[in-house]
N, C-alpha and C positions, 0 to 999 in steps of 0.2 A: 496573430491576435484575432479573436472573434468578438466583435462588438455585441453580438447577441448574448454570448456567454458572460461577457463583462457586465451587461445590463442585469442579467439574472443574479450574478454573484453580488453586485452592488445592492440588490434588493433582498438578498438573503433567500433567494428562491433556487430550486433545483432545475427548473425549466420554465419556458415561456407560458406553458399552460396554466401556471399559477397566477397569471395576471388577470384572470377572469374574462378573457376575450378581448380586452382592450390593451393595445400595445403602445406604451408611451415612447417607444423607440421608433416604430414604423410610422405611426400617424403623422408626426411632424415632417418626416421625410417625404411621405406621400403628398402632403400639402405643399412642400417646397418644390417638388417635381411638377405638380399641377400648376403652381403659380408661375412657372417659367413661360407659359403661353406659347409653346412651340407648335407651329403650324403642322397639321396632319398627325399630331400625336394624340392618341386616344387618352381619355382620363386614366390616370394611374389609380388603381383600386387596391393593389396589394404588392408586397415586396417579399422576396425569398432570400434566405441566406445562400450566398454563392461564393465559391472559392475563387480567389484572385487568379490562380493558375488556370482556371477554366474560362474566365471572361476577359483576361488581359490581352487585348488586341494590340497589334503594332500599327500605329497611325503614321502615315506619310506626312512629312513636313515640306513646305515650299522649297527648302534647300536641297531636297532629295533624300535627306536622312529620314529615319523613322524613329518613333519614340513610343514606349509603353508608359502609361500613366498610372497604372495600378501596381500593387505589390503582390507577387505570386503567393506569398505565404500568409496573406491576410484573408479574412472573410468579410464580404461586403453584403449589403442589402441591395437587391436589384430586381430587375424584371426585363423581359423582352416584349415589346409591343409592335404589332404590325402597323406600318403607316396607313393612314386612312386611304391614301391614294398612292399607287405605285407598289412595286414588288420588293421594297426594302423594309427593314425593321429598325426600330429604335432600341438601343440597349441602354439600360439605366443601371448605375452603380453608385452607391454612397457609403461613406463611413462617417465617423464622427467629425471629420474635417473637410471633406470635399464631396461635391456632386458632379457626376459625369453623365452626360447624355451623348450618345454617339448614334450614327446611322450606318448600316452595313447591309450588304447583299447576302445571298445564300451562303451558309457556312462561314459567315464572318468576312466575306470577301469585300474588297473596296471600302474599308472602314473610314469614317469621317467624323471628326470631333464636332459636335453641335454646341455643347456647353460643357465647360470644365471650370468650376469655380470653387473658391473657398466658402465654406458655410460660416454663417455668423454664429458666434458662441452665444448661447442662451443661458440665463441664470437658472431656468427650470429645465435644463436639458435632460433628456432621457438617460437612464443609466445611473442617475444619482439616487441615493437612498430615498425611498418613499417615506411618507409620514409614519 
């Protein structure tokens, strides 16, 4: 499932370009990521549609097991941001239900979950039919 395509379909549009430059889907997510106040994370200014199969890292758990938090067959809105200090990156991914921020090294090495949480449902959530 692609949340971007669902948003366009719910608005009766063929593509995102018909929103007139303002994205009611991305803007709330950008604000939610920025409100997390994560140290060394630059301001989030944009998000891109990303395939879950491309960004779904395997995270080690204290028990020694590992877990993948995303679904390979979904499309997420996300970004990669270099940490302000250090040689690692923050990976951001969101769908209509969850926010994920992780940190990792080159090529996705040594991934670490920073934030994984359920998003609050909003009455004016993006993707609902416009006026």
